[in-house]
Biopython code that builds the backbone (N, CA, C, O; Angstrom):
import numpy as np
from Bio.PDB.StructureBuilder import StructureBuilder

atoms = [
    (1, "MET", "N", (89.891, 99.319, 104.454)),
    (1, "MET", "CA", (89.327, 100.816, 104.151)),
    (1, "MET", "C", (90.156, 101.446, 103.033)),
    (1, "MET", "O", (91.345, 101.227, 102.797)),
    (2, "LYS", "N", (89.321, 102.268, 102.382)),
    (2, "LYS", "CA", (89.496, 102.965, 101.170)),
    (2, "LYS", "C", (89.173, 104.154, 101.044)),
    (2, "LYS", "O", (87.992, 104.288, 101.366)),
    (3, "THR", "N", (89.836, 105.492, 100.599)),
    (3, "THR", "CA", (89.175, 106.346, 100.519)),
    (3, "THR", "C", (87.994, 106.273, 99.568)),
    (3, "THR", "O", (87.951, 105.320, 98.789)),
    (4, "VAL", "N", (86.936, 107.280, 99.553)),
    (4, "VAL", "CA", (85.927, 107.365, 98.495)),
    (4, "VAL", "C", (86.471, 108.157, 97.249)),
    (4, "VAL", "O", (86.869, 109.313, 97.394)),
    (5, "GLU", "N", (86.488, 107.512, 95.983)),
    (5, "GLU", "CA", (86.870, 108.332, 94.849)),
    (5, "GLU", "C", (85.837, 109.535, 94.592)),
    (5, "GLU", "O", (84.617, 109.511, 94.751)),
    (6, "GLY", "N", (86.708, 110.675, 94.118)),
    (6, "GLY", "CA", (85.754, 111.708, 94.100)),
    (6, "GLY", "C", (86.199, 112.865, 95.058)),
    (6, "GLY", "O", (85.944, 114.026, 94.740)),
    (7, "PHE", "N", (86.834, 112.589, 96.181)),
    (7, "PHE", "CA", (87.001, 113.523, 97.324)),
    (7, "PHE", "C", (88.535, 113.767, 97.156)),
    (7, "PHE", "O", (89.402, 112.964, 96.810)),
    (8, "ARG", "N", (88.651, 115.208, 97.523)),
    (8, "ARG", "CA", (90.016, 115.596, 97.364)),
    (8, "ARG", "C", (90.626, 116.525, 98.569)),
    (8, "ARG", "O", (89.822, 117.287, 99.106)),
    (9, "LEU", "N", (91.818, 116.525, 98.982)),
    (9, "LEU", "CA", (92.194, 117.014, 99.925)),
    (9, "LEU", "C", (92.581, 118.561, 99.502)),
    (9, "LEU", "O", (93.377, 118.642, 98.566)),
    (10, "ARG", "N", (92.163, 119.668, 100.017)),
    (10, "ARG", "CA", (92.477, 120.986, 99.656)),
    (10, "ARG", "C", (92.827, 121.716, 100.958)),
    (10, "ARG", "O", (92.336, 121.521, 102.070)),
    (11, "PRO", "N", (93.953, 122.764, 100.534)),
    (11, "PRO", "CA", (94.070, 123.679, 101.826)),
    (11, "PRO", "C", (93.307, 124.429, 102.219)),
    (11, "PRO", "O", (92.564, 124.601, 101.253)),
    (12, "LEU", "N", (92.819, 125.266, 103.330)),
    (12, "LEU", "CA", (92.121, 126.206, 103.566)),
    (12, "LEU", "C", (92.441, 127.008, 104.932)),
    (12, "LEU", "O", (91.976, 126.832, 106.058)),
    (13, "GLY", "N", (93.436, 127.995, 104.438)),
    (13, "GLY", "CA", (94.242, 128.246, 105.661)),
    (13, "GLY", "C", (95.109, 127.563, 106.324)),
    (13, "GLY", "O", (95.840, 126.851, 105.635)),
    (14, "ALA", "N", (95.293, 127.547, 107.645)),
    (14, "ALA", "CA", (95.901, 126.525, 108.280)),
    (14, "ALA", "C", (95.599, 125.438, 108.634)),
    (14, "ALA", "O", (96.221, 124.848, 109.517)),
    (15, "GLU", "N", (94.321, 124.818, 107.864)),
    (15, "GLU", "CA", (93.993, 123.455, 107.970)),
    (15, "GLU", "C", (93.669, 123.101, 106.566)),
    (15, "GLU", "O", (94.010, 123.790, 105.604)),
    (16, "PHE", "N", (92.941, 121.906, 106.485)),
    (16, "PHE", "CA", (92.810, 121.417, 105.308)),
    (16, "PHE", "C", (91.408, 120.844, 105.097)),
    (16, "PHE", "O", (91.025, 120.228, 106.092)),
    (17, "ILE", "N", (90.517, 120.871, 104.067)),
    (17, "ILE", "CA", (89.178, 120.280, 103.878)),
    (17, "ILE", "C", (89.261, 119.217, 102.753)),
    (17, "ILE", "O", (89.991, 119.373, 101.774)),
    (18, "VAL", "N", (88.493, 118.151, 102.938)),
    (18, "VAL", "CA", (87.895, 117.407, 102.049)),
    (18, "VAL", "C", (86.750, 117.697, 101.386)),
    (18, "VAL", "O", (85.752, 118.035, 102.022)),
    (19, "THR", "N", (86.740, 117.618, 100.245)),
    (19, "THR", "CA", (85.764, 118.331, 99.295)),
    (19, "THR", "C", (85.420, 117.344, 98.124)),
    (19, "THR", "O", (86.338, 116.717, 97.595)),
    (20, "GLY", "N", (84.161, 117.193, 97.715)),
    (20, "GLY", "CA", (83.599, 116.292, 96.884)),
    (20, "GLY", "C", (83.944, 116.861, 95.276)),
    (20, "GLY", "O", (83.872, 118.090, 95.255)),
    (21, "GLU", "N", (84.213, 116.409, 94.258)),
    (21, "GLU", "CA", (84.618, 116.814, 92.998)),
    (21, "GLU", "C", (83.436, 117.009, 91.884)),
    (21, "GLU", "O", (83.517, 117.724, 90.886)),
    (22, "SER", "N", (82.344, 116.229, 92.272)),
    (22, "SER", "CA", (81.214, 116.173, 91.758)),
    (22, "SER", "C", (80.001, 116.246, 92.635)),
    (22, "SER", "O", (80.010, 115.888, 93.813)),
    (23, "ILE", "N", (78.928, 116.740, 91.989)),
    (23, "ILE", "CA", (77.661, 116.969, 92.876)),
    (23, "ILE", "C", (77.236, 115.901, 93.642)),
    (23, "ILE", "O", (76.821, 116.095, 94.785)),
    (24, "LYS", "N", (77.294, 114.632, 93.081)),
    (24, "LYS", "CA", (76.942, 113.611, 94.060)),
    (24, "LYS", "C", (77.551, 113.283, 95.156)),
    (24, "LYS", "O", (76.992, 112.475, 95.898)),
    (25, "GLN", "N", (78.847, 113.835, 95.520)),
    (25, "GLN", "CA", (79.630, 113.825, 96.633)),
    (25, "GLN", "C", (79.280, 115.130, 97.441)),
    (25, "GLN", "O", (79.842, 115.066, 98.534)),
    (26, "VAL", "N", (78.719, 116.027, 97.331)),
    (26, "VAL", "CA", (78.448, 117.278, 97.778)),
    (26, "VAL", "C", (77.225, 116.889, 98.964)),
    (26, "VAL", "O", (76.188, 116.290, 98.678)),
    (27, "ASN", "N", (77.568, 117.337, 100.259)),
    (27, "ASN", "CA", (76.489, 117.353, 101.268)),
    (27, "ASN", "C", (76.792, 118.339, 102.123)),
    (27, "ASN", "O", (77.722, 118.387, 102.928)),
    (28, "PHE", "N", (75.457, 119.584, 101.766)),
    (28, "PHE", "CA", (75.998, 120.826, 102.336)),
    (28, "PHE", "C", (75.677, 121.059, 103.860)),
    (28, "PHE", "O", (75.722, 122.172, 104.385)),
    (29, "ASN", "N", (75.342, 119.879, 104.526)),
    (29, "ASN", "CA", (75.286, 119.721, 105.742)),
    (29, "ASN", "C", (76.538, 119.708, 106.639)),
    (29, "ASN", "O", (76.414, 119.996, 107.829)),
    (30, "LYS", "N", (77.476, 119.456, 106.233)),
    (30, "LYS", "CA", (78.629, 119.654, 106.811)),
    (30, "LYS", "C", (80.248, 119.497, 105.803)),
    (30, "LYS", "O", (80.341, 118.990, 104.685)),
    (31, "MET", "N", (81.104, 119.961, 106.436)),
    (31, "MET", "CA", (82.358, 120.147, 106.014)),
    (31, "MET", "C", (83.451, 119.215, 106.699)),
    (31, "MET", "O", (83.574, 119.097, 107.918)),
    (32, "ILE", "N", (83.999, 118.761, 106.024)),
    (32, "ILE", "CA", (85.000, 117.894, 106.450)),
    (32, "ILE", "C", (86.582, 118.652, 106.610)),
    (32, "ILE", "O", (87.396, 118.921, 105.726)),
    (33, "SER", "N", (86.634, 118.811, 107.682)),
    (33, "SER", "CA", (88.043, 119.625, 108.045)),
    (33, "SER", "C", (88.859, 118.760, 108.694)),
    (33, "SER", "O", (88.412, 117.939, 109.496)),
    (34, "LEU", "N", (90.089, 118.865, 108.414)),
    (34, "LEU", "CA", (91.485, 118.230, 108.831)),
    (34, "LEU", "C", (92.333, 118.723, 109.373)),
    (34, "LEU", "O", (92.729, 119.725, 108.778)),
    (35, "ASN", "N", (93.048, 118.419, 110.620)),
    (35, "ASN", "CA", (94.337, 119.180, 110.845)),
    (35, "ASN", "C", (95.563, 118.757, 109.786)),
    (35, "ASN", "O", (95.501, 118.192, 108.694)),
    (36, "GLU", "N", (96.584, 119.209, 110.472)),
    (36, "GLU", "CA", (98.172, 118.754, 109.518)),
    (36, "GLU", "C", (98.000, 117.319, 109.514)),
    (36, "GLU", "O", (97.863, 116.655, 108.487)),
    (37, "SER", "N", (98.012, 116.825, 110.774)),
    (37, "SER", "CA", (98.379, 115.307, 110.865)),
    (37, "SER", "C", (97.316, 114.409, 110.163)),
    (37, "SER", "O", (97.725, 113.348, 109.691)),
    (38, "ALA", "N", (96.132, 114.687, 110.055)),
    (38, "ALA", "CA", (94.935, 113.929, 109.414)),
    (38, "ALA", "C", (95.283, 114.180, 107.957)),
    (38, "ALA", "O", (95.165, 113.202, 107.220)),
    (39, "ALA", "N", (95.745, 115.471, 107.341)),
    (39, "ALA", "CA", (95.693, 115.764, 106.117)),
    (39, "ALA", "C", (96.995, 114.709, 105.700)),
    (39, "ALA", "O", (97.031, 113.998, 104.696)),
    (40, "TYR", "N", (97.957, 114.810, 106.675)),
    (40, "TYR", "CA", (99.194, 114.163, 106.180)),
    (40, "TYR", "C", (98.665, 112.347, 105.843)),
    (40, "TYR", "O", (98.993, 111.701, 104.847)),
    (41, "LEU", "N", (98.006, 111.977, 106.708)),
    (41, "LEU", "CA", (97.306, 110.608, 106.367)),
    (41, "LEU", "C", (96.497, 110.238, 105.309)),
    (41, "LEU", "O", (96.477, 109.259, 104.562)),
    (42, "TRP", "N", (95.737, 111.388, 105.430)),
    (42, "TRP", "CA", (94.863, 111.243, 103.860)),
    (42, "TRP", "C", (95.851, 111.482, 102.657)),
    (42, "TRP", "O", (95.671, 110.816, 101.638)),
    (43, "ARG", "N", (96.815, 112.332, 102.707)),
    (43, "ARG", "CA", (97.658, 112.031, 101.075)),
    (43, "ARG", "C", (98.266, 110.873, 101.269)),
    (43, "ARG", "O", (98.461, 110.267, 100.215)),
    (44, "GLU", "N", (98.697, 110.257, 102.376)),
    (44, "GLU", "CA", (99.497, 108.722, 102.266)),
    (44, "GLU", "C", (98.207, 107.704, 101.836)),
    (44, "GLU", "O", (98.528, 106.872, 100.987)),
    (45, "VAL", "N", (97.263, 107.665, 102.143)),
    (45, "VAL", "CA", (96.503, 106.401, 101.707)),
    (45, "VAL", "C", (95.306, 107.024, 100.762)),
    (45, "VAL", "O", (94.285, 106.337, 100.787)),
    (46, "GLU", "N", (95.247, 108.114, 99.994)),
    (46, "GLU", "CA", (94.307, 108.655, 99.274)),
    (46, "GLU", "C", (94.449, 107.534, 98.235)),
    (46, "GLU", "O", (95.596, 107.269, 97.875)),
    (47, "GLY", "N", (93.295, 106.755, 97.642)),
    (47, "GLY", "CA", (93.454, 105.798, 96.457)),
    (47, "GLY", "C", (93.842, 104.422, 96.816)),
    (47, "GLY", "O", (93.788, 103.584, 95.916)),
    (48, "LYS", "N", (94.254, 104.032, 98.078)),
    (48, "LYS", "CA", (94.684, 103.081, 98.497)),
    (48, "LYS", "C", (93.867, 102.255, 99.465)),
    (48, "LYS", "O", (92.987, 102.798, 100.134)),
    (49, "ASP", "N", (94.127, 100.951, 99.565)),
    (49, "ASP", "CA", (93.419, 100.151, 100.751)),
    (49, "ASP", "C", (94.300, 100.516, 101.945)),
    (49, "ASP", "O", (95.453, 100.810, 101.628)),
    (50, "PHE", "N", (94.004, 100.564, 103.283)),
    (50, "PHE", "CA", (94.545, 100.781, 104.164)),
    (50, "PHE", "C", (93.675, 100.183, 105.574)),
    (50, "PHE", "O", (92.456, 100.015, 105.566)),
    (51, "THR", "N", (94.502, 99.926, 106.680)),
    (51, "THR", "CA", (93.917, 99.657, 107.913)),
    (51, "THR", "C", (94.310, 100.751, 108.845)),
    (51, "THR", "O", (95.058, 101.665, 108.494)),
    (52, "VAL", "N", (93.738, 100.634, 110.177)),
    (52, "VAL", "CA", (93.760, 101.176, 111.081)),
    (52, "VAL", "C", (95.487, 101.326, 111.456)),
    (52, "VAL", "O", (95.993, 102.439, 111.597)),
    (53, "GLU", "N", (96.296, 100.027, 111.591)),
    (53, "GLU", "CA", (97.363, 99.554, 111.798)),
    (53, "GLU", "C", (98.227, 100.524, 110.746)),
    (53, "GLU", "O", (99.229, 101.098, 111.172)),
    (54, "ASP", "N", (97.779, 100.698, 109.270)),
    (54, "ASP", "CA", (98.600, 101.400, 108.387)),
    (54, "ASP", "C", (98.588, 102.796, 108.785)),
    (54, "ASP", "O", (99.642, 103.384, 108.540)),
    (55, "LEU", "N", (97.717, 103.447, 109.309)),
    (55, "LEU", "CA", (97.509, 104.594, 109.734)),
    (55, "LEU", "C", (98.547, 104.936, 110.929)),
    (55, "LEU", "O", (99.294, 105.915, 110.911)),
    (56, "ALA", "N", (98.480, 104.012, 111.935)),
    (56, "ALA", "CA", (99.282, 104.211, 113.098)),
    (56, "ALA", "C", (100.726, 104.175, 112.869)),
    (56, "ALA", "O", (101.508, 104.859, 113.530)),
    (57, "ARG", "N", (101.157, 103.214, 111.741)),
    (57, "ARG", "CA", (102.772, 102.948, 111.444)),
    (57, "ARG", "C", (102.938, 104.645, 110.796)),
    (57, "ARG", "O", (103.944, 105.342, 110.927)),
    (58, "LEU", "N", (102.064, 104.915, 110.313)),
    (58, "LEU", "CA", (102.655, 106.298, 109.365)),
    (58, "LEU", "C", (102.825, 107.341, 110.504)),
    (58, "LEU", "O", (103.926, 107.873, 110.639)),
    (59, "LEU", "N", (101.814, 107.657, 111.316)),
    (59, "LEU", "CA", (101.951, 108.349, 112.556)),
    (59, "LEU", "C", (103.280, 108.308, 113.397)),
    (59, "LEU", "O", (103.812, 109.341, 113.801)),
    (60, "VAL", "N", (103.781, 107.053, 113.633)),
    (60, "VAL", "CA", (104.610, 106.857, 114.422)),
    (60, "VAL", "C", (106.137, 107.076, 113.385)),
    (60, "VAL", "O", (107.256, 107.370, 113.807)),
    (61, "GLU", "N", (105.841, 106.895, 112.350)),
    (61, "GLU", "CA", (107.018, 106.968, 111.522)),
    (61, "GLU", "C", (107.378, 108.732, 111.348)),
    (61, "GLU", "O", (108.534, 109.155, 111.385)),
    (62, "ARG", "N", (106.296, 109.526, 111.177)),
    (62, "ARG", "CA", (106.637, 110.969, 111.140)),
    (62, "ARG", "C", (106.510, 111.629, 112.481)),
    (62, "ARG", "O", (107.197, 112.644, 112.598)),
    (63, "TYR", "N", (105.743, 111.262, 113.586)),
    (63, "TYR", "CA", (105.747, 112.139, 114.696)),
    (63, "TYR", "C", (106.320, 111.028, 115.790)),
    (63, "TYR", "O", (106.186, 109.806, 115.712)),
    (64, "ASP", "N", (107.000, 111.789, 116.843)),
    (64, "ASP", "CA", (107.457, 110.827, 117.965)),
    (64, "ASP", "C", (106.726, 110.528, 118.915)),
    (64, "ASP", "O", (106.868, 110.935, 120.068)),
    (65, "ILE", "N", (105.773, 109.696, 118.465)),
    (65, "ILE", "CA", (104.753, 109.091, 119.505)),
    (65, "ILE", "C", (104.845, 107.547, 119.696)),
    (65, "ILE", "O", (105.686, 106.943, 119.031)),
    (66, "ASP", "N", (104.054, 106.879, 120.542)),
    (66, "ASP", "CA", (104.066, 105.474, 120.801)),
    (66, "ASP", "C", (103.328, 104.917, 119.837)),
    (66, "ASP", "O", (102.632, 105.672, 119.158)),
    (67, "MET", "N", (103.315, 103.363, 119.543)),
    (67, "MET", "CA", (102.294, 102.863, 118.809)),
    (67, "MET", "C", (100.832, 102.807, 119.397)),
    (67, "MET", "O", (99.803, 102.822, 118.722)),
    (68, "GLU", "N", (100.916, 102.742, 120.729)),
    (68, "GLU", "CA", (99.452, 102.766, 121.366)),
    (68, "GLU", "C", (98.697, 103.990, 121.222)),
    (68, "GLU", "O", (97.491, 103.982, 120.977)),
    (69, "THR", "N", (99.385, 105.047, 121.370)),
    (69, "THR", "CA", (98.883, 106.211, 121.204)),
    (69, "THR", "C", (98.286, 106.567, 119.544)),
    (69, "THR", "O", (97.215, 107.074, 119.208)),
    (70, "ALA", "N", (99.346, 106.120, 118.771)),
    (70, "ALA", "CA", (98.987, 106.185, 117.174)),
    (70, "ALA", "C", (97.671, 105.390, 116.671)),
    (70, "ALA", "O", (96.746, 105.802, 115.971)),
    (71, "THR", "N", (97.922, 103.885, 117.358)),
    (71, "THR", "CA", (96.878, 103.176, 117.079)),
    (71, "THR", "C", (95.314, 103.674, 117.740)),
    (71, "THR", "O", (94.281, 103.353, 117.154)),
    (72, "LYS", "N", (95.287, 104.478, 119.003)),
    (72, "LYS", "CA", (94.250, 104.956, 119.001)),
    (72, "LYS", "C", (93.610, 106.272, 118.364)),
    (72, "LYS", "O", (92.433, 106.451, 118.048)),
    (73, "ASP", "N", (94.601, 107.073, 118.268)),
    (73, "ASP", "CA", (94.412, 108.345, 117.153)),
    (73, "ASP", "C", (93.975, 107.985, 115.927)),
    (73, "ASP", "O", (93.145, 108.717, 115.389)),
    (74, "SER", "N", (94.490, 106.668, 115.169)),
    (74, "SER", "CA", (94.350, 106.553, 113.929)),
    (74, "SER", "C", (92.730, 105.651, 113.899)),
    (74, "SER", "O", (92.003, 105.552, 112.910)),
    (75, "ALA", "N", (92.546, 105.244, 114.868)),
    (75, "ALA", "CA", (90.843, 104.489, 115.041)),
    (75, "ALA", "C", (89.863, 105.539, 115.125)),
    (75, "ALA", "O", (88.700, 105.493, 114.726)),
    (76, "ALA", "N", (90.547, 106.624, 115.768)),
    (76, "ALA", "CA", (89.435, 107.682, 115.828)),
    (76, "ALA", "C", (89.403, 108.536, 114.433)),
    (76, "ALA", "O", (88.305, 108.838, 113.965)),
    (77, "ILE", "N", (90.344, 108.839, 113.916)),
    (77, "ILE", "CA", (90.280, 109.391, 112.673)),
    (77, "ILE", "C", (89.536, 108.445, 111.748)),
    (77, "ILE", "O", (88.642, 108.890, 111.028)),
    (78, "ALA", "N", (89.842, 107.252, 111.736)),
    (78, "ALA", "CA", (89.301, 106.425, 110.515)),
    (78, "ALA", "C", (87.757, 106.332, 110.818)),
    (78, "ALA", "O", (86.978, 106.506, 109.880)),
    (79, "GLU", "N", (87.247, 106.050, 112.158)),
    (79, "GLU", "CA", (85.992, 106.184, 112.474)),
    (79, "GLU", "C", (85.252, 107.624, 111.974)),
    (79, "GLU", "O", (84.249, 107.670, 111.262)),
    (80, "LYS", "N", (85.769, 108.441, 112.355)),
    (80, "LYS", "CA", (85.473, 109.641, 111.814)),
    (80, "LYS", "C", (85.328, 109.805, 110.228)),
    (80, "LYS", "O", (84.341, 110.374, 109.760)),
    (81, "TRP", "N", (86.186, 109.368, 109.544)),
    (81, "TRP", "CA", (86.162, 109.649, 108.016)),
    (81, "TRP", "C", (84.930, 108.590, 107.496)),
    (81, "TRP", "O", (84.062, 108.953, 106.702)),
    (82, "VAL", "N", (84.991, 107.375, 108.011)),
    (82, "VAL", "CA", (83.678, 106.362, 107.617)),
    (82, "VAL", "C", (82.484, 107.146, 107.866)),
    (82, "VAL", "O", (81.719, 107.432, 106.945)),
    (83, "GLU", "N", (82.296, 107.486, 108.996)),
    (83, "GLU", "CA", (81.203, 108.506, 109.630)),
    (83, "GLU", "C", (80.623, 109.651, 108.529)),
    (83, "GLU", "O", (79.447, 109.947, 108.315)),
    (84, "ALA", "N", (81.702, 110.129, 107.979)),
    (84, "ALA", "CA", (81.618, 111.337, 107.161)),
    (84, "ALA", "C", (81.202, 110.811, 105.656)),
    (84, "ALA", "O", (80.618, 111.488, 104.810)),
    (85, "GLY", "N", (81.555, 109.699, 105.546)),
    (85, "GLY", "CA", (81.382, 109.120, 103.970)),
    (85, "GLY", "C", (82.408, 109.402, 103.012)),
    (85, "GLY", "O", (82.230, 109.431, 101.794)),
    (86, "ILE", "N", (83.536, 109.618, 103.634)),
    (86, "ILE", "CA", (84.636, 109.847, 102.889)),
    (86, "ILE", "C", (85.715, 108.477, 102.725)),
    (86, "ILE", "O", (86.725, 108.502, 102.022)),
    (87, "VAL", "N", (85.381, 107.615, 103.318)),
    (87, "VAL", "CA", (86.202, 106.174, 103.460)),
    (87, "VAL", "C", (84.995, 105.385, 103.630)),
    (87, "VAL", "O", (84.003, 105.497, 104.349)),
    (88, "GLU", "N", (85.509, 104.269, 102.455)),
    (88, "GLU", "CA", (84.572, 102.921, 102.844)),
    (88, "GLU", "C", (85.384, 102.173, 103.736)),
    (88, "GLU", "O", (86.615, 102.216, 103.744)),
    (89, "ALA", "N", (84.646, 101.460, 104.517)),
    (89, "ALA", "CA", (85.337, 100.387, 105.555)),
    (89, "ALA", "C", (85.345, 99.187, 104.788)),
    (89, "ALA", "O", (85.805, 98.151, 105.267)),
]
sb = StructureBuilder()
sb.init_structure("model")
sb.init_model(0)
sb.init_chain("A")
sb.init_seg("    ")
for serial, (resi, resn, name, xyz) in enumerate(atoms, 1):
    if name == "N":
        sb.init_residue(resn, " ", resi, " ")
    sb.init_atom(name, np.array(xyz, "f"), 0.0, 1.0, " ", f" {name:<3s}", serial, name[0])
structure = sb.get_structure()
């Protein structure tokens, strides 16, 4: 997987949003908001090739969680990112 070029993470209050930098990335029907953990993952993989396992390892390194939980959470996040069109599978 890889983040789609042209999308950037921006803070919005206590959360974060991913926004398109040009009109071709703009979809006014949805806003992509991320919590602090998802924003951390985005920053770590932005512009790089990555896998669900890479995301899980990042979660395990930063938070005190087991690999099984991290993998489940990472798969869910990656699926949402692909569905939103901000990550290419």
